[in-house]
N, C-alpha and C positions, 0 to 999 in steps of 0.2 A: 494546669499551664497558662501563662499571660502572653499570648500571642503579640509580636512588634508588628505583624504585617497581617492585612486582610486581602483575599481576591475573590470580586465577584465575578461569576461566570466561569467558576472553577472547574467546571467538567467540560469546557469548551475546551478547542485545540489551543489556544493561547495560553489560557489559563492553566491547563497541565502543564504545559512547558513552562509556565512561569512560577508554578507552585515547586516543581523540580528544581529549578535553578536556586530559588529563594532556600529551599531545603539543604541544597549541597552546600551553600556559604554559610549554613550555621543558623540562619533564622529560624524563627517560632512564626507558624503561619496560622492563619485562620481561613479553611476553605468554605466559602459561602456558597451552597448549591439549593438551588430550589428543590431537587429531589434528592434521593441518598446520595451517599459519598463512594459505596463498592466499587463502580467502575473507574473513579479515581484511584483509590487506594489500590486495585489491583494493577492499573496502568502504573504507578509509580512503583510499586513492588518488582514487576516485571522488569523494570529498568535500573533494579538496583539503588533505588533513591532510598536514602535514611527519612525515616517517617516519626522518629521520637519528637520531633518540634511540629507535627501536624496534629490540629484539631478540625473537623469537619463541623458545621453549623448550617442549619436549614436557614434560607434567606429568600426573600421574594422583592426584586428590586421593583415590581411595579406597585407596590405598597408604599405609600409613607410611612418612614420610620423602618421599613425593611424587615420586620417583626425582629428588629436586634435594638435591645436598649442601649444607647451610646455610652450611659454610666457604668457599664460593666466593662469597659474595655481599657483600664488605666495605662496601659505600657503600649498600647496601639500608636504606631506613630504613621505609618505609609499604608495608604490605601489605593489599590488597583481594581479599575473598572474595566473589566474585559468582557462583561456582559453586553451579548447584544444578539439581535435576530438576523443571522446572515442567510438569507434565503431571497429568491425572486418570486415572484408572483403572490406576494403577501398583500393582504388589506390597509389601506392606511392605517386602522385602528390597531392590527396586528404590530405592525412595524414601529409605531410610534410610543404603544404602551412598554418596550424594553427600550428602544434605542434612544429616545427621547425624555419621555416622563422618567422612566426608568434611571436613565443617567443623572438627571436633576435630583433624584429621591438620594442616589449614593452620594451626590456632593452634599447636599443638605445633612443627610447625616454624619459626614464626616465632619463638617464643620462643626459639630458639638463635641468633638472628641477634644480632651484637654491637651494630650502630647501630641497633636498632628503634626508631621513634618511636611508631608506631601500628597496630595491625590494624583495619580497616573490615569488618566482617560485614554482610551484607545478609541480614535476616530478610523480615517482612513485616507490613502494617498490620492483618491480622486475627490475627496469633500473637504479635505482638511484647507483652512483659508480660503475657502469658498465665498467668505464676505457674510455680512447680517441679513441680506435681503431672503425674504421667505421662498422657499426653494419650489419649485413646480412639480407636485407631486405626478402630475398626469404625465408629464413630458419626461421627466426621470426615473419615475415607478417608486414603488413605497420604500424600497430598500435604501436604495442612493438619498432619496428626497429627504428620509428620515435621519440619515446619517448626516447630511448637510446641516439639517436644522439643530441637531444636538449640539454638532461642532462649534456653533456659534451661541446657542444657549447656554451650554456648560461654561464657555468662556464668560459670557457675561453675568453668571450666576456667580462664578468665582470672585470675580470683581466686586460684585455688590458685596460678597461676603466674607471678603477677604481671605479666601481659602488658597493657599499655595496650589498651585495648579500646574503639573506636566502634560502635554499631549502628544499622544503617540500616533504616527500618521503612516502605519504599515502597508505596504503593496501586497501581491498575492502572496499569502502565506503557504510557504510549502514545507512539509515534514510527514511522519507517519501519523496518521489518522485524518488527513486533508482528501474530503473527497467533494467538495465543492469548488465551483468557480473553473480554474483551467483544467482541473483533473476531468471534468467531462470532455475537454477536448482530446487529452491524452487517451480516455477511453476510447473516443472513436478512433483515433488514430490507431490502436493497440489491436481494435477490431476489424479494422478495413473500412471503415465509416465515414473517413475524412477527405473527400475527393478535393478540396480546396482549402486554401489558407488566408486569411486576410492579409494584405501584402505590403502594407505601410503602416502597422501598428506596433507599439512598444507595451508590452505589457510586462513589467518590471515583478521580480519575484524576490522573496527574502527569505532564509531560512529561519526556520521555526525556533528552533534553539539558540540562535544568534539574537532575535528579535525579543526571546524572552530575557536574555542576558543583560541587553539593553535597555530594558524596561527596568530590570531588578537595580541597576545600576543610577537611573536616573533621578532617585533621590538623596545619593548621595553626593552628589553636585550642586551646590548651591546656585550656581549659574544657569540651571535646567529650570529654574523655578519661572513660571511666567511662559515657557517657550513650549513650541510646536515642533517636531522633527520629524521630517520626511525618511523613513528608515525603509531602504529599498536598495538593490544592488545594481548599481550603473551600468554595470556591465554585463548584464542580463542581454541576450543575443534579442534583436528582432524578431516578430514572432515567426516569420518562415524559417529563419535559422533556427530558431529554438524547437519547432516543430521538426525540421530535418536534423539535429541534435540527437531527439528524442527518437526519432525513427531508426536511427543508425544505432542506438543503444537496445532498442527493442528487436532489431531484427525485422523489422516490416517496411514496407514500401513507402516514403514518403510523397505527401500530394504533389503531384506535377502541376498545379495551378494555383496561382493567386488570385486573389479577386479586392479590389480597393474596398477600405472598411466604410467609405462614405456611399459607395455602391451598395454594400451590403445591407445598411439600414435602411435603404429604399424596398430592397426585395421583402416579398410575404414570406411569413414565418413559414408557411407551409412548404416552400421551398427552401429555405436556408437552412431549417431545424433548429436556429438559435433564437432561443429567449431576446425578447425586444429589450429588457432591462440588461443584459449583458453587454451590448452593442457600444454603449458608452465607454466602457472601459477598452474599445478598440481605437487607441486614440495614439497619436504621435506625438504628445507633449512628455516634456523633461520636466525634473524636479529638483527644487534647491537641496541638495543632500549634503552640503558641505557641513552646516552645524552639526548634523548627525554624526557624519565621519570624524570631526573633531571631538566631539565629545566622547565618540568610540575609542579614539585613540587614546585619549586621557585614562579612560578606564580600561586600558589595556585588552581591548577587543577586536576581533578580528573575524571576519564575516569567512565562512568556507568558500572554495572557488566556486563560482554559479554552477558551472559546469558539472562538477563532482556531486553539486547539491541536488541539480536537476536529475541526474543519473540516480541517485541515491532514492529521490524521492520517487521515480519512475518506477524501481524496483519495489517499494513498499506499495504502492499503488496494485501493482500485478500480486504481488504476496496476499495481498487484501482482496484480491478480486474486484476492487474498486469501491470497497465499503461492503460488499456482501458475504466476506468469509474472515476468519480469524488467520492471520498471517502465521507461519510456524515459529517454533521458539527460537530455532539457532539461525546461522548466517543463511544468509539467501542472496540471490541477485543475478544478471545476466554477465555471464564470461563469455570469451571467445575460445571455443575449443576447435582445432582444424580449420578455422575459418568459418564456422556456423555458431552463430549467437545461441548461445546456448543458457537455459535456466537451470541454475543449480542450486540444491538445498546442501548444508554440510559443507565438511573442510574437504579440500582436496590433498592435504598435506599426507595423512598417515591416517586413511579410514580403516575401520575395522570391518566395516560391511559397507557394501556399494548396491544397491538397489535399484532396478532397471524395471520399469513399467510396463504394462502391455496394454494393449487397445481397447476402448477409446479412451482409458484413462490416462494420467499423468502421474509424476513423482509424487505429489500430494496422497494417492491412494496409499502409499507406505507408512503414511504418519504413524498410525496407531500401532503396527508392528515396530516401527523405529522408535518408538517411544519405549518400549519392551527390549530392547536390545543393549546389551553393555558394549561401552566404548562409542566412538565416533561413528557415525553415518554419513556417506555420500550417497543422494540420490537425484540425480539430473534428469531432465525431461530430454526424450530422445529427439533427434534431429527431425524438424518438420512437423512436430506434434507437442501436445500440451502447450507449453509455454515459449517453446523454442522455437528458432527460426528455421526456415528452408535449409535442408542438410547442403554443404558445399562441397559434397565429396563422399565417398563410399563410406558406411557406417561403420566399418573396421577400424577407417584411419581415425574416424571420432573416437571411438571407444579407446583406441591404442593412444591418443593424444590425451583423452581425459584421465586415464591412469598412468600416464608415464612419468616413471621414476618418484613412486612414492617414498617420502622421506625413512632414512634408516632401515631400508629393505623391507618397509610392511608389505606382506601380500594377505590381502584381504580376502575376505569371503564374498563371493560374486553372486549374488540373489537376482535373479530373472525370472520375469511373469509373462508366460505366454508367448506374443510375438516377440518379445525382448529375449527369449532362450534361445535363439537363433543366433544373432550377435554374440550374447555372452557365451554361447560353447564354441563359436568360432574363436573368440579371443583366448580363450581358456585354452584351445588346440594348438594356436600359434603362440602362446607366452604362457605356457605352464609354470615357468618358474617365478611368474608373476602373481599367483592366484593360491590361497591355501584350499580352498574348497569350492565347489560350483553347487547351488541350489536352485533346482528348476521348480517353480510354482505353475501347475497347470501348464505345462509344455504344449502348446498348440500343435507338434509337428508329431507327437506320441499320442494324441486323440482324435476324435472325430472330424473330419474337415468342417470349416465354417460353411454356413448355406451359400449356396451359390449366388444367390440375389446380391448377396452383399460385396461379393467381387465384382461386379458388374457396374459399369460405367453410371447410370442412372441413381444408384444407391447413394452417391454422393449429394445429389439434389435432397433426397429424404434426411438424410443423416444431418445436413446444414441445418435444417429446419426443425429436428426432434427436439420435442420438450422434455425436461428432466424426467418427468413423471413417466412419460413415454419412454424413455431411453431405460429407464430403470425397469420397467416391465420386459423390456427386449432381452435385456441382459439377466433377467432373473433375479434381482436385487431390489430391496428397498430404497427408496429415496433417501440419497446422504449427501454431504458435502462433496466426495470424492464425484457422484454420479452429476452433481448440478455442477461441478468443474467441468465435467468432461462434456455436457451439452452444451455449455458457454464456450469451450475451447472447438468444437465442432462447429459453432455459427462463426469463427474467425475466417478472414479470406482465405481459401485454399487448404483449408484443415481436412474438410471431409474428403476432398479430392486426395489426399494423401493418405489417409486412411485406408481408404478403397485400394488404393495401388499398394499401400504395404500389404494388405489382407491377400491381395494377389500375388504378389512375389513370395509371401511366407507359404503360400499354397504349392507353390511350385519348388518350394527347396525341403518340401517334407522328407524324401527319401535320402538327400545329401545329409541333412542334418541326422537323421537315424543312422546312417553309417559312422558319422564323424561322432557319435556318441559312443557306439561300440569302440571305438579307436581311442577315446580319450584318456590320457594318463592321469589326469587329475581327480580327486575324489571327487563325484559327483552324487548326489541324494535329489530324489524326486517328491516332491509334495503336490498331491492331488484331493479335490472333495471326492466324498464318495458319489456323488451326484453326477460327477463328470470324471469318469476313471479313464484309467489308459485304454486305448485301443489295440496296442502290441505289448507283447511280453518284452521285458528290459533286463539286464543283467547289473543292476543298481538298486540301491537301498532305495524303497517306495513309502511315504507318510503315508495314509488315507485317512482324511478328516471326515469324520461321520458327521452328515448334514449339509457339507459345505457343496458348491457348485464350481464353476469355474473361477471364482474370484474369492477364495479362502481369506487372502489378507483383510478382506472388506468384513466379510460375516464371522469369521472366526481370527483375529488378529492373534490373541495369546496362543493359540495353538499353532499359527505358523509361527509366531517367534521362538517359540520352544523348540519347533524342528528345525527352525534356522541356526537357533543358539547352541 
């Protein structure tokens, strides 16, 4: 293969999206990365990107020559430098090694290419055009100061060597895989740890896919040579409105207070919890985006609506637990169901199976079972539990709205675990024509009662602070992604209290549910673990899984899937 483009920093957020865009355009691309490219190729494969035109090459921008002889690239025209250390708290040496020295190494290497058309360098909206004066590392911090130094140094070196250069100055980049910067504020908002927000700050965003398309188009336009472009969405709401937008989407309470950004800079870090290096981004400054808008129009590019991009990114953050987990493969995100902000995984159109989780888990606990089932699967988080917002009405109304009117008369198999067996049984009894079968996994109302202390108010204080390792022991499970997710959910504002209330309500409904099971007209099957058997006799088929406890879907997913299927 003879690549016509090379991307440095290929495994970073911008690099990945840029490579995907170039490959979809039919370009041949060398992905230059310091480590291996397995993560990049799996990321591209997961997004259906054709990779016939991709080659991964090892490179180190901190070394002169990058460990890549320039004479071996006769077809190479475009060089994209997305390499950079984007982090706060770096030492000056760490930041300069990549952001300054590395950027100059890339430019010098590109200058020796025989067919060079363009070098595209990624700078930043807060550092672009800052002038040639040496930056104050002590005042700005190593990251921003190094990017400012690099911006001036790269332009000077390009003029000196006659290198055709274009500079991209993106604002805060949002998209799947972006877990730094503004993402930390979204995490605090989701967890209920954001009491106030800067009241007079403009923190613009740009969609990662749009930024990649813009950068890919730069070398195609001769007029972009020697130019710098501020790539951001001017329609980004100011920070209080942006946070309010995301709070409404996530189903959490928006901060009630604002604080001037200037005052925030004067307060000690112990009080604000903010890294001092992030505070310079809390500014009211606006930027000249007209040249970028004009070029985008000529290239036929249009960014997605900023509100849509922000909501989609918020869904990606929650799905990935803000970088702590792998998101599910299928569609996911927040939807409004009967007034409740509901986390939904899968399609609501015509699900073959609907999976309802028990306590203290969320719908992610069904993942290994869902992967083994045939046909589309719908798995929501119950109201007020998991990742869903507090209930805005009875759970029965919520479930009826969730499953209202499946296309083509689809009658799914309704599967419920533990606490969820109650709502599922009530729904099946009220709407037998909408359900083909009901599968109850570890139905709590047919087993021994939960410990009394778990149904008492003080239990919420303990559950909110329980670490994943301790929670796994309480549940009789090995620590796993599902258990870590449960511990994380319990730490959210109000979640532990709602779990205790749900346990209390389920305990009082045991006799009612047993009577309802006797009268159910839909086929009902029961699945239990041998270590947590039924405490009463039932006139329904029972599958007992040897060696399993109350959570067989986590310990024996294959056998549970077989019983369901």
